[in-house]
SERO-4910 file (N, C-alpha, C, O; in steps of 0.05 Angstrom, whole numbers):
BEGIN
 pado doro    nc1    nc2    nc3   cac1   cac2   cac3    cc1    cc2    cc3    oc1    oc2    oc3
  Met    A     17    -27      3     -1     -4      6     17     28      1     31     39     18
  Lys    A     12     36    -23     22     76    -20      9     87      0     -9     74     12
  Phe    A     16    111      7      7    134     25     16    159     17     40    164     13
  Ser    A     -4    177     14      5    203      7     -7    224     23    -25    217     39
  Leu    A     -1    249     23    -16    274     42    -35    281     25    -28    275      2
  Phe    A    -55    292     24    -83    301     14    -91    333     33    -99    332     56
  Phe    A    -88    353     23    -93    375     31   -118    388     18   -119    398     -5
  Phe    A   -140    386     39   -171    384     25   -186    412     37   -200    425     21
  Asp    A   -183    418     54   -198    447     70   -186    473     69   -189    489     50
  Gly    A   -173    478     91   -163    501     90   -174    532     86   -175    545     65
  Asp    A   -179    538    106   -200    564    108   -180    589    101   -160    597    112
  Gly    A   -195    600     75   -184    617     63   -193    646     70   -178    664     61
  Ala    A   -214    652     83   -228    668     99   -218    686    112   -227    709    114
  Ser    A   -191    675    125   -178    690    152   -150    710    136   -136    695    122
  Ala    A   -145    726    136   -120    738    123   -105    733    146   -107    749    164
  Thr    A    -92    715    148    -66    716    169    -41    703    155    -39    690    134
  Glu    A    -19    711    176     10    702    161      6    667    166    -12    656    178
  Gly    A     24    657    155     28    632    163      6    603    156      8    581    166
  Ser    A    -21    613    130    -41    601    127    -21    572    112    -27    548    116
  Tyr    A     -1    579     97      3    554     84     34    538     97     49    525     83
  Asn    A     37    542    126     56    525    140     48    498    141     65    480    142
  Leu    A     23    494    141     22    465    150     20    449    119     21    425    115
  Leu    A     19    465    101     19    447     71     52    453     70     63    432     67
  Ile    A     64    467     71     96    469     69    109    447     83    124    431     73
  Glu    A    100    448    112    116    428    129    108    401    128    122    383    136
  Gly    A     80    399    116     68    371    113     91    363     94    109    347     99
  Ala    A     89    376     74    103    365     47    130    361     41    141    351     21
  Lys    A    139    371     66    167    362     67    172    332     89    188    313     85
  Phe    A    152    337    111    157    315    122    149    280    104    156    257    107
  Ala    A    130    294     84    127    271     70    146    263     59    151    239     64
  Asp    A    162    277     42    178    276     25    207    264     36    223    251     21
  Thr    A    212    271     68    235    252     82    225    225     92    237    207    103
  Asn    A    204    228     87    192    195    106    178    175     86    165    155     94
  Gly    A    181    182     60    171    156     38    146    156     32    135    134     32
  Leu    A    132    176     27    109    181     26    107    183     -6    126    197    -13
  Thr    A     90    173    -29     91    182    -51     81    204    -63     86    206    -87
  Ala    A     67    221    -53     56    245    -63     39    265    -44     30    255    -23
  Val    A     33    289    -48     27    319    -36      3    323    -57      7    329    -81
  Trp    A    -25    318    -45    -42    322    -65    -50    357    -53    -42    368    -32
  Thr    A    -66    367    -72    -74    395    -68   -104    406    -84   -104    406   -109
  Pro    A   -125    414    -71   -146    413    -92   -148    442   -100   -133    459    -92
  Glu    A   -172    445   -117   -176    470   -127   -207    476   -121   -225    461   -124
  Arg    A   -209    503   -110   -232    504    -91   -234    538   -105   -216    551   -114
  His    A   -260    544   -103   -270    562   -108   -294    577    -88   -310    561    -78
  Phe    A   -299    607    -82   -317    625    -71   -330    608    -47   -355    610    -43
  His    A   -312    588    -29   -330    569      2   -299    571     21   -276    569     13
  Ala    A   -308    575     45   -286    576     65   -275    548     64   -253    541     71
  Phe    A   -297    529     54   -278    496     54   -263    506     40   -271    525     26
  Gly    A   -237    496     40   -214    496     17   -211    521      9   -196    525     -9
  Gly    A   -220    535     17   -213    575      9   -180    582      5   -174    603     -6
  Leu    A   -163    566     11   -135    566      9   -125    561    -13   -106    575    -21
  Tyr    A   -134    542    -29   -135    527    -48   -147    538    -81   -155    520    -96
  Pro    A   -147    560    -89   -159    562   -113   -142    549   -138   -155    541   -157
  Asn    A   -115    547   -140    -99    543   -160    -80    519   -157    -56    525   -155
  Pro    A    -86    493   -157    -63    467   -150    -37    480   -164    -16    479   -152
  Ala    A    -38    489   -187    -10    492   -200      9    511   -187     33    506   -188
  Met    A     -1    534   -175     19    548   -161     11    533   -131     18    550   -115
  Thr    A      2    514   -120     13    513    -91     28    484    -96     36    472    -76
  Cys    A     32    471   -124     44    455   -135     78    463   -138     98    452   -129
  Ala    A     72    483   -151    100    501   -160    116    508   -138    141    507   -139
  Ala    A     99    518   -111    112    518    -93    128    503    -72    147    510    -58
  Leu    A    114    477    -72    123    459    -65    144    447    -78    157    432    -63
  Ala    A    149    448    -95    168    439   -117    191    449   -109    210    434   -109
  Met    A    194    476   -101    223    488    -88    224    479    -60    239    494    -48
  Val    A    215    462    -46    214    455    -14    218    419    -19    228    404     -1
  Thr    A    209    410    -42    210    377    -39    232    364    -57    246    381    -68
  Glu    A    240    337    -62    253    330    -78    241    294    -90    242    285   -112
  Lys    A    233    284    -70    224    263    -81    197    263    -94    192    259   -118
  Ile    A    178    269    -74    144    267    -79    145    274   -104    160    286   -120
  Gln    A    115    258   -101     99    270   -132     76    291   -124     58    284   -108
  Leu    A     77    316   -138     62    338   -135     42    333   -150     45    328   -174
  Arg    A     20    336   -138    -15    320   -159    -34    344   -146    -38    351   -123
  Ala    A    -45    356   -176    -72    367   -167    -90    349   -159    -91    328   -172
  Gly    A   -108    354   -139   -132    334   -123   -155    349   -122   -165    341   -101
  Ser    A   -168    363   -131   -169    353   -169   -162    378   -179   -163    397   -164
  Ala    A   -155    380   -203   -163    402   -223   -197    404   -242   -207    389   -258
  Val    A   -203    421   -235   -231    428   -246   -228    430   -276   -231    454   -283
  Leu    A   -225    416   -295   -222    418   -321   -242    444   -342   -232    461   -357
  Pro    A   -266    439   -337   -278    456   -356   -267    481   -343   -272    498   -360
  Leu    A   -260    489   -329   -259    516   -314   -231    528   -331   -228    552   -330
  His    A   -211    513   -347   -193    520   -361   -192    517   -380   -203    497   -389
  His    A   -176    535   -398   -171    521   -430   -151    511   -426   -133    522   -415
  Pro    A   -151    479   -439   -135    468   -444   -105    472   -446    -89    456   -435
  Val    A    -99    493   -459    -75    508   -470    -58    515   -438    -35    508   -432
  Arg    A    -76    529   -424    -66    544   -393    -62    522   -379    -42    524   -365
  Leu    A    -74    499   -377    -72    477   -368    -42    465   -375    -24    465   -359
  Ala    A    -40    458   -398     -3    446   -409     17    468   -405     41    463   -403
  Glu    A     10    492   -402     30    512   -405     32    510   -374     49    493   -367
  Asp    A     20    521   -355     23    516   -328     34    491   -311     51    496   -294
  Trp    A     26    468   -315     41    448   -309     61    433   -314     73    416   -300
  Ala    A     63    445   -346     92    442   -350    114    455   -338    137    447   -334
  Met    A    102    480   -330    122    489   -315    126    474   -285    149    473   -276
  Val    A    106    464   -273    110    451   -255    128    434   -252    143    432   -232
  Asp    A    126    414   -285    139    397   -284    169    402   -281    183    387   -268
  His    A    181    425   -295    209    432   -295    212    437   -263    228    423   -251
  Leu    A    202    453   -251    214    462   -222    208    438   -212    230    433   -201
  Ser    A    196    422   -208    200    407   -197    213    373   -207    208    351   -197
  Lys    A    229    379   -225    246    360   -243    235    334   -245    244    312   -238
  Gly    A    207    341   -260    192    309   -273    173    302   -255    167    278   -257
  Arg    A    156    317   -229    147    298   -212    115    320   -207    107    329   -186
  Ala    A    101    324   -236     82    339   -237     54    316   -247     57    302   -267
  Ala    A     35    315   -234     19    299   -240    -13    315   -229    -14    333   -212
  Met    A    -37    304   -245    -60    316   -243    -85    297   -239    -87    279   -256
  Ala    A   -104    300   -219   -126    287   -221   -149    306   -231   -154    327   -219
  Ala    A   -166    296   -255   -184    308   -270   -214    304   -249   -222    284   -238
  Ala    A   -223    328   -248   -246    334   -243   -266    349   -258   -259    370   -268
  Ser    A   -298    339   -261   -315    358   -279   -317    377   -266   -313    396   -280
  Gly    A   -323    385   -235   -336    407   -228   -359    405   -212   -376    389   -220
  Trp    A   -366    422   -186   -387    415   -168   -402    437   -174   -416    436   -194
  Thr    A   -401    463   -156   -419    481   -159   -419    492   -185   -403    488   -203
  Met    A   -453    515   -186   -454    525   -212   -437    543   -212   -423    547   -232
  Asp    A   -434    561   -186   -425    582   -187   -394    587   -199   -387    607   -213
  Glu    A   -378    568   -193   -349    569   -205   -348    563   -229   -326    559   -240
  Phe    A   -376    562   -244   -373    556   -273   -375    583   -284   -377    582   -308
  Ile    A   -374    609   -274   -369    638   -285   -337    638   -294   -325    657   -304
  Leu    A   -327    613   -288   -297    605   -302   -292    595   -330   -273    593   -345
  Ser    A   -316    589   -329   -316    570   -357   -337    583   -387   -357    598   -387
  Arg    A   -325    571   -406   -335    583   -431   -358    569   -437   -373    576   -456
  Asp    A   -364    542   -417   -384    520   -428   -406    516   -402   -399    514   -379
  Pro    A   -425    516   -409   -456    507   -391   -445    485   -366   -434    463   -372
  His    A   -450    494   -338   -449    474   -321   -463    441   -329   -454    421   -319
  Gly    A   -489    441   -349   -491    416   -346   -478    399   -369   -484    376   -377
  Ser    A   -457    419   -378   -437    398   -402   -409    390   -392   -389    381   -404
  Arg    A   -413    396   -367   -379    402   -352   -367    362   -353   -343    355   -356
  Arg    A   -383    348   -350   -368    319   -356   -358    314   -388   -336    308   -396
  Thr    A   -376    319   -400   -367    326   -435   -342    338   -443   -327    330   -461
  Val    A   -338    362   -422   -320    379   -425   -299    370   -419   -279    371   -433
  Met    A   -301    356   -389   -274    350   -375   -257    317   -392   -234    309   -392
  Trp    A   -283    306   -405   -264    284   -417   -253    298   -440   -231    290   -446
  Asn    A   -264    321   -459   -250    322   -487   -222    338   -479   -201    336   -492
  Asn    A   -225    357   -451   -198    370   -439   -177    353   -435   -156    356   -446
  Ile    A   -183    333   -420   -162    309   -418   -152    300   -447   -129    294   -451
  Asn    A   -165    300   -460   -147    288   -486   -135    306   -501   -114    300   -512
  Leu    A   -148    336   -506   -128    360   -507   -113    357   -501    -94    348   -514
  Leu    A   -113    362   -471    -78    363   -455    -66    352   -456    -43    360   -456
  Gln    A    -74    313   -455    -48    301   -464    -34    309   -495     -9    311   -497
  Arg    A    -49    311   -514    -41    313   -539    -20    345   -536      3    345   -545
  Leu    A    -29    366   -526     -9    386   -525     10    376   -504     31    371   -515
  Trp    A     11    371   -482     34    354   -463     59    340   -483     83    344   -484
  Arg    A     38    321   -498     58    308   -516     76    323   -543     92    311   -558
  Gly    A     71    344   -545     79    368   -571     68    364   -590     80    371   -610
  Glu    A     43    352   -595     23    360   -617     22    389   -619     28    407   -604
  Ser    A     10    388   -650     -3    421   -655    -32    414   -653    -41    394   -665
  Val    A    -49    432   -636    -73    428   -634    -96    455   -644    -96    477   -632
  Leu    A   -110    452   -661   -131    473   -669   -147    484   -654   -166    471   -645
  Phe    A   -145    509   -647   -166    522   -636   -185    545   -646   -178    556   -667
  Glu    A   -200    550   -639   -218    573   -648   -216    601   -628   -219    598   -604
  Asp    A   -211    623   -638   -213    644   -630   -243    663   -623   -262    651   -632
  Val    A   -248    677   -616   -270    687   -605   -287    701   -632   -310    707   -631
  Asn    A   -269    704   -657   -281    708   -685   -283    682   -697   -289    685   -721
  Gly    A   -280    657   -690   -283    632   -698   -255    630   -721   -253    614   -739
  Arg    A   -239    647   -714   -214    636   -730   -201    616   -721   -200    618   -697
  Glu    A   -185    589   -732   -169    571   -721   -147    588   -721   -144    610   -732
  Val    A   -128    574   -705   -103    573   -697    -98    545   -678   -109    536   -658
  Glu    A    -74    536   -697    -60    515   -692    -34    522   -673    -19    541   -677
  Val    A    -32    499   -649    -23    517   -629     -8    486   -620    -16    463   -623
  Gln    A     23    500   -606     42    478   -593     50    493   -567     65    512   -569
  Thr    A     41    486   -545     50    499   -525     77    497   -515     92    478   -521
  Leu    A     85    514   -501    117    516   -487    110    524   -463     87    532   -456
  Pro    A    137    519   -445    154    506   -439    146    470   -447    125    461   -437
  Arg    A    159    453   -463    161    434   -466    167    417   -435    185    422   -419
  Pro    A    141    393   -430    148    383   -402    172    367   -401    185    364   -422
  Leu    A    181    355   -377    207    338   -379    191    312   -383    202    297   -399
  Gln    A    162    301   -372    154    279   -371    140    272   -403    122    286   -411
  Pro    A    145    258   -414    135    246   -442    104    247   -439     91    259   -457
  Glu    A     89    235   -415     59    241   -405     56    257   -383     75    259   -367
  Leu    A     27    271   -378     29    274   -353     15    256   -343     -6    252   -356
  Pro    A     18    237   -318      3    227   -295    -21    237   -294    -25    260   -285
  Met    A    -41    222   -302    -72    236   -298    -80    210   -282    -72    186   -285
  Trp    A   -103    224   -258   -119    208   -241   -151    216   -253   -153    238   -264
  Ile    A   -170    203   -252   -201    215   -257   -211    216   -232   -213    194   -220
  Thr    A   -222    245   -217   -236    237   -193   -267    224   -204   -279    231   -224
  Cys    A   -275    202   -184   -291    179   -195   -314    171   -167   -309    163   -145
  Gln    A   -339    177   -182   -354    164   -165   -371    145   -173   -378    128   -157
  Ser    A   -378    145   -194   -402    133   -217   -376    113   -228   -352    118   -235
  Thr    A   -399     82   -226   -387     61   -243   -378     73   -267   -355     66   -274
  Glu    A   -390     89   -283   -389     95   -316   -364    112   -309   -348    108   -328
  Ser    A   -353    128   -294   -332    141   -289   -304    122   -287   -282    124   -298
  Tyr    A   -316    103   -268   -290     79   -271   -281     69   -296   -257     68   -303
  Ile    A   -305     61   -312   -298     43   -329   -283     67   -353   -264     60   -368
  Glu    A   -293     89   -353   -278    107   -374   -249    108   -369   -232    104   -386
  Ala    A   -242    117   -336   -217    113   -333   -199     95   -337   -175    101   -340
  Gly    A   -209     66   -337   -197     43   -345   -194     47   -375   -172     46   -386
  Arg    A   -215     51   -387   -211     52   -419   -192     73   -432   -181     71   -454
  Ile    A   -189     92   -417   -172    114   -428   -139    119   -412   -121    135   -414
  Gly    A   -145     97   -398   -107     95   -386   -113    108   -361    -91    108   -348
  Ala    A   -130    117   -348   -117    141   -325   -123    119   -302   -136     98   -307
  Asn    A   -113    126   -278   -112    124   -258   -142    130   -235   -158    144   -248
  Val    A   -150    126   -214   -178    135   -207   -167    148   -182   -148    139   -169
  Leu    A   -181    170   -177   -179    178   -147   -210    175   -136   -230    180   -150
  Thr    A   -210    166   -105   -238    160    -98   -245    167    -65   -228    172    -47
  Ser    A   -269    166    -61   -268    161    -33   -293    144    -22   -301    128    -38
  Leu    A   -305    144     -1   -324    127      8   -337    149     28   -338    145     52
  Leu    A   -345    169     19   -363    193     29   -393    187     26   -411    195     41
  Gly    A   -396    169      1   -422    169     -6   -428    140     -6   -447    132    -20
  Gly    A   -411    120      9   -417     88      6   -402     77     20   -388     88     37
  Thr    A   -403     50     15   -387     36     28   -363     16     12   -363     11    -12
  Leu    A   -346      7     28   -327    -11     12   -340    -39      0   -329    -50    -19
  Glu    A   -360    -47     11   -369    -68     -8   -379    -60    -33   -381    -76    -52
  Glu    A   -387    -33    -35   -402    -20    -63   -379    -11    -79   -381     -8   -103
  Leu    A   -354     -7    -62   -331      7    -85   -320    -20    -94   -307    -16   -115
  Val    A   -319    -52    -86   -307    -64    -99   -307    -69   -131   -290    -67   -148
  Pro    A   -342    -79   -133   -349    -80   -161   -336    -59   -174   -320    -69   -191
  Arg    A   -336    -29   -173   -324     -5   -186   -300    -13   -190   -295    -15   -214
  Ile    A   -282    -19   -175   -252    -25   -187   -252    -52   -204   -233    -58   -218
  Gln    A   -274    -69   -203   -267    -88   -221   -272    -79   -246   -259    -87   -265
  Lys    A   -291    -63   -249   -295    -50   -284   -279    -41   -288   -270    -44   -310
  Tyr    A   -263    -20   -264   -244     -7   -282   -217    -27   -289   -203    -23   -309
  Arg    A   -215    -44   -275   -192    -64   -276   -201    -78   -315   -187    -77   -336
  Glu    A   -225    -89   -313   -233    -97   -336   -229    -78   -361   -216    -85   -380
  Ala    A   -243    -55   -357   -237    -32   -375   -207    -33   -388   -199    -38   -410
  Trp    A   -195    -24   -365   -163    -27   -365   -153    -54   -387   -140    -56   -408
  Lys    A   -163    -68   -374   -146    -96   -386   -160    -98   -420   -144   -102   -439
  Ala    A   -181    -97   -423   -198    -90   -450   -183    -72   -472   -179    -74   -496
  Ala    A   -177    -52   -450   -168    -26   -470   -142    -27   -489   -135    -13   -508
  Gly    A   -127    -55   -474    -93    -62   -479    -79    -46   -473    -61    -45   -490
  His    A    -75    -24   -450    -55     -9   -452    -29    -23   -439    -30    -42   -423
  Glu    A     -5    -10   -448     23    -23   -446     27    -28   -419     41    -47   -414
  Lys    A     15    -12   -393     22    -10   -367      8    -25   -356    -15    -21   -361
  Glu    A     14    -46   -337      3    -67   -334    -26    -67   -321    -45    -83   -325
  Ala    A    -24    -43   -300    -42    -41   -283    -40     -7   -269    -19      4   -263
  Gly    A    -69      4   -267    -70     31   -267    -71     37   -231    -69     17   -216
  Thr    A    -74     60   -219    -76     60   -190   -101     69   -182   -111     89   -192
  Val    A   -110     56   -165   -136     63   -144   -128     78   -118   -120     66    -98
  Ser    A   -131    104   -122   -121    120   -104   -151    124    -80   -174    120    -88
  Met    A   -146    129    -60   -165    130    -40   -167    148    -18   -155    144      2
  Met    A   -181    168    -20   -185    191      2   -198    183     33   -222    178     37
  Val    A   -180    184     49   -193    176     75   -176    205     91   -154    216     88
  His    A   -196    209    107   -193    218    135   -171    210    154   -176    188    163
  Thr    A   -148    222    163   -123    215    174   -122    229    206   -128    253    207
  Phe    A   -115    215    230   -106    230    244   -104    209    272   -121    202    288
  Leu    A    -77    202    270    -63    180    292    -50    194    314    -42    217    312
  Gly    A    -46    177    339    -38    174    358    -26    148    380    -21    125    374
  Glu    A    -23    157    402    -16    130    419    -39    125    425    -46    102    418
  Asp    A    -57    138    437    -88    126    455   -112    124    435   -123    146    433
  Glu    A   -120    112    425   -150    119    405   -165    130    415   -176    146    398
  Glu    A   -174    133    440   -196    149    459   -189    171    461   -207    188    459
  Lys    A   -166    179    464   -157    206    463   -154    216    439   -159    240    440
  Val    A   -148    208    412   -150    223    387   -188    219    384   -202    238    377
  Lys    A   -196    200    389   -220    211    388   -232    230    396   -249    243    384
  Asp    A   -225    236    418   -231    259    432   -228    288    420   -244    306    415
  Asp    A   -203    283    416   -186    307    411   -197    314    379   -199    338    373
  Ile    A   -202    297    362   -213    308    331   -245    309    329   -255    317    308
  Arg    A   -261    301    348   -289    300    348   -296    326    343   -304    328    320
  Glu    A   -296    343    352   -303    372    347   -290    382    329   -303    396    313
  Pro    A   -266    380    327   -259    398    302   -272    377    272   -279    387    251
  Phe    A   -272    348    280   -280    345    253   -317    349    242   -327    351    219
  Ala    A   -331    346    273   -349    358    265   -356    388    257   -379    393    248
  Ala    A   -339    410    261   -340    431    255   -335    436    212   -344    450    194
  Tyr    A   -315    415    215   -308    408    189   -328    392    169   -323    391    145
  Leu    A   -349    381    180   -366    367    159   -390    389    161   -407    388    144
  Lys    A   -392    409    183   -414    431    183   -403    448    165   -423    457    153
  Thr    A   -382    459    153   -373    471    124   -378    458    101   -380    473     81
  His    A   -382    426     95   -379    413     74   -410    408     72   -413    387     85
  Tyr    A   -427    413     66   -453    414     68   -462    392     44   -486    388     41
  Gly    A   -448    381     32   -448    357     11   -440    331     31   -454    311     30
  Leu    A   -425    333     43   -419    314     68   -432    303     89   -431    282    101
  Leu    A   -449    335     93   -470    329    113   -491    314    104   -507    302    120
  Glu    A   -493    312     79   -523    304     65   -521    275     62   -540    260     66
  Asn    A   -492    267     56   -489    245     54   -494    221     79   -503    198     79
  Leu    A   -484    242    105   -489    230    125   -511    234    136   -510    224    159
  Ala    A   -529    242    132   -558    246    133   -568    218    119   -578    199    130
  Lys    A   -564    220     97   -577    202     84   -570    166     91   -584    148     83
  Gly    A   -548    164    107   -542    141    111   -558    138    140   -562    117    152
  Met    A   -564    162    147   -586    156    170   -614    145    166   -629    137    183
  Gly    A   -618    148    141   -646    147    130   -665    169    131   -689    166    132
  Leu    A   -651    197    130   -654    222    133   -664    231    101   -645    243     90
  Glu    A   -683    230     86   -684    238     56   -704    267     66   -728    272     63
  Val    A   -681    283     78   -687    314     74   -674    325     66   -653    312     61
  Ser    A   -675    351     58   -654    372     53   -643    390     75   -657    401     92
  Leu    A   -615    391     72   -601    410     96   -612    430    104   -613    439    127
  Glu    A   -623    440     83   -633    467     75   -653    472    108   -649    491    123
  Asp    A   -673    448    110   -693    445    130   -678    446    155   -696    450    172
  Phe    A   -657    446    166   -646    433    186   -638    453    202   -621    469    193
  Ser    A   -648    455    227   -631    477    249   -616    470    263   -616    445    265
  Glu    A   -596    484    279   -573    474    281   -574    451    300   -555    435    303
  Asp    A   -598    451    315   -600    433    335   -599    402    308   -589    380    313
  Asp    A   -608    408    294   -614    375    271   -586    371    263   -578    348    257
  Leu    A   -573    388    262   -543    385    247   -526    374    269   -510    356    264
  Asp    A   -529    383    293   -516    370    314   -516    347    321   -498    334    331
  Ala    A   -541    340    315   -560    310    324   -542    290    308   -525    273    316
  Ile    A   -553    300    280   -529    280    260   -504    281    261   -493    262    251
  Leu    A   -489    300    270   -463    295    275   -459    280    302   -441    264    305
  Thr    A   -478    288    320   -468    264    343   -474    231    342   -466    214    358
  Phe    A   -487    229    323   -497    197    319   -477    191    291   -467    168    288
  Gly    A   -473    212    273   -462    196    257   -426    200    257   -412    184    244
  Val    A   -416    219    270   -388    226    269   -369    195    275   -350    187    262
  Glu    A   -380    185    295   -377    160    309   -372    138    287   -351    128    283
  Gly    A   -396    132    274   -390    109    250   -374    122    231   -359    109    216
  Phe    A   -378    151    228   -357    155    201   -326    152    206   -310    148    187
  Ile    A   -320    153    229   -292    150    241   -289    119    242   -268    110    235
  Lys    A   -312    101    252   -295     68    245   -295     61    216   -277     48    205
  Gln    A   -320     73    203   -318     50    174   -310     68    155   -319     66    132
  Arg    A   -292     90    160   -284    109    127   -259    126    138   -249    146    128
  Ser    A   -249    114    162   -222    139    169   -199    122    178   -201     98    176
  Leu    A   -177    134    189   -156    128    194   -149    148    219   -133    166    220
  Ile    A   -169    139    240   -169    155    260   -159    137    286   -171    116    290
  Gly    A   -141    144    301   -137    121    319   -112    121    321    -98    141    315
  Thr    A   -100     90    333    -79     81    328    -70     68    308    -85     54    294
  Pro    A    -34     72    302    -26     57    280    -37     26    278    -44     13    258
  Glu    A    -35     21    309    -38    -13    307    -66    -16    299    -71    -31    281
  Gly    A    -86     -4    310   -116      2    308   -121      2    280   -142     -8    272
  Cys    A   -105     11    265   -111     23    235   -112      6    216   -129      3    198
  Ala    A    -84    -11    222    -67    -31    206    -93    -47    192    -95    -49    168
  Pro    A   -116    -58    213   -129    -84    196   -145    -69    178   -151    -84    159
  Leu    A   -156    -39    174   -164    -28    157   -156    -30    132   -168    -37    112
  Ile    A   -129    -20    135   -111     -9    108   -111    -40     98   -107    -43     73
  Glu    A   -113    -58    108   -112    -92     97   -143    -97     85   -143   -105     62
  Glu    A   -160    -94     94   -186    -91     81   -188    -68     54   -205    -72     38
  Phe    A   -175    -49     52   -172    -32     32   -163    -44      9   -173    -46    -14
  Gln    A   -136    -55     20   -117    -70     -2   -135    -86    -22   -139    -82    -46
  Gln    A   -149   -114      4   -162   -128    -11   -183   -132    -24   -193   -152    -32
  Ala    A   -192    -97    -25   -218    -85    -45   -203    -81    -71   -215    -85    -92
  Gly    A   -181    -74    -69   -168    -64    -99   -145    -31    -93   -126    -21   -106
  Val    A   -162    -26    -67   -138     -3    -68   -117      1    -67   -106     -8    -47
  Asp    A   -102     15    -85    -64     11    -76    -56     37    -64    -32     39    -60
  Glu    A    -73     60    -58    -61     78    -52    -80     93    -21   -105     95    -21
  Met    A    -62    101      0    -86    119     16    -78    136     21    -57    137     34
  Cys    A    -97    164     11    -85    190      5   -105    199     31   -129    197     36
  Cys    A    -77    209     45    -90    215     74    -99    248     84    -82    265     89
  Leu    A   -120    251     84   -134    278     86   -126    281    122   -133    266    141
  Val    A   -107    310    120    -96    318    140   -112    338    155   -116    336    179
  Asp    A   -122    360    137   -122    389    154   -155    390    161   -164    413    160
  Phe    A   -168    375    166   -191    382    179   -188    389    205   -204    403    218
  Val    A   -166    378    213   -160    390    237   -143    415    246   -118    412    249
  Gln    A   -156    442    250   -152    465    246   -131    479    270   -133    501    281
  Asp    A   -105    455    274    -79    461    292    -61    451    278    -62    427    275
  Asp    A    -43    464    268    -23    463    256     -1    443    273     11    425    263
  Gln    A      0    448    291     24    431    310      8    409    313     20    389    306
  Ala    A    -13    405    320    -28    376    324    -23    353    309    -14    331    316
  Val    A    -34    366    281    -31    352    259     -5    346    243     -3    329    227
  Leu    A     16    364    251     46    356    245     56    333    264     68    312    259
  Gly    A     44    345    290     50    322    314     47    295    314     60    277    326
  Ala    A     21    294    296      6    260    288     25    246    267     32    223    270
  Leu    A     36    268    242     54    259    218     68    231    228     60    209    221
  Pro    A     90    237    247    100    207    258     92    175    257    102    154    249
  Tyr    A     64    185    273     48    156    279     37    152    250     24    131    252
  Leu    A     34    161    221     29    160    203     51    135    189     47    115    175
  Arg    A     75    151    201    104    132    192     99    105    203    103     81    197
  Lys    A     91    113    218     95     80    240     81     62    225     93     43    215
  Leu    A     48     69    220     26     57    209     37     44    181     35     20    175
  Met    A     49     62    165     62     45    147     80     34    148     85     19    130
  Asp    A    103     35    173    116     10    169    103    -11    187    115    -33    183
  Ile    A     88    -13    199     73    -37    208     57    -49    181     47    -71    183
  Cys    A     54    -36    160     40    -42    128     60    -63    117     56    -85    108
  Glu    A     83    -47    119    106    -59    105    117    -84    119    136    -96    109
***
């Protein structure tokens, strides 16, 4: 099993110095302790993840303080960007990192962020798949025709030329169709258990492997990377007590997570109808189950069996979401226990 760090939250609403200290110091730890990669997301117009509007910029910064780990967008919202801009920016990241750039592609979430797009929100998935193809062609140095605002065709080859012959690509997947398409085009998979169970994930991974094999790719197999909330320590109950309140606050800032949690409890209602007491009740009953079934929260020894379950299900990499606890020193102090978990798994 491979392990990586995933930065996903980060409240950009507070104009304070040192907002990126956790990202930088966490990346340094990952680089010197055998982790595979660091992921940074793309988020717009919301306190949840507001520190991360541009993964190309965060990865360029991390390229200056790391030497080994792969630097990945997790995820770049492809319909919001022209393929030329993506090819140029990430080629720069590839040079600055000496060939360590990589990207997970997503189709987008809220309608508001599509003020950045030339295409409507409803066509986002079609645009994503098309832009992946255009991005890889540009990355390989091909000439690609694009139209300007007047309909004039322009033949484009992007610069600088990247160091890697192909940009390592993940697809952010939830539906079975996305898994199959990722396998067909030879991309890796980035996924989570926020809306389901590990048992439900197994047939999707199988479909992905079958599609990969049927497509006849030169590489033997793709990577299935699983996002999982992670916070480890010496005493399981103390760890759970320490993270329960910040984890509940984290869920409150991401209504999509709360809706899935509510549905898991049989509540088919809109969160707009919930009072603060309703939300607190959901969190009281739901967080404990979330911790047990979908997270690496506890001790290294206690979480090792869950790693084995993920591995048997076909997962290749644990992407450890670490910044839901808004205490940089606490998060950094917990990272050595992640290294201990890695040692146990080895």
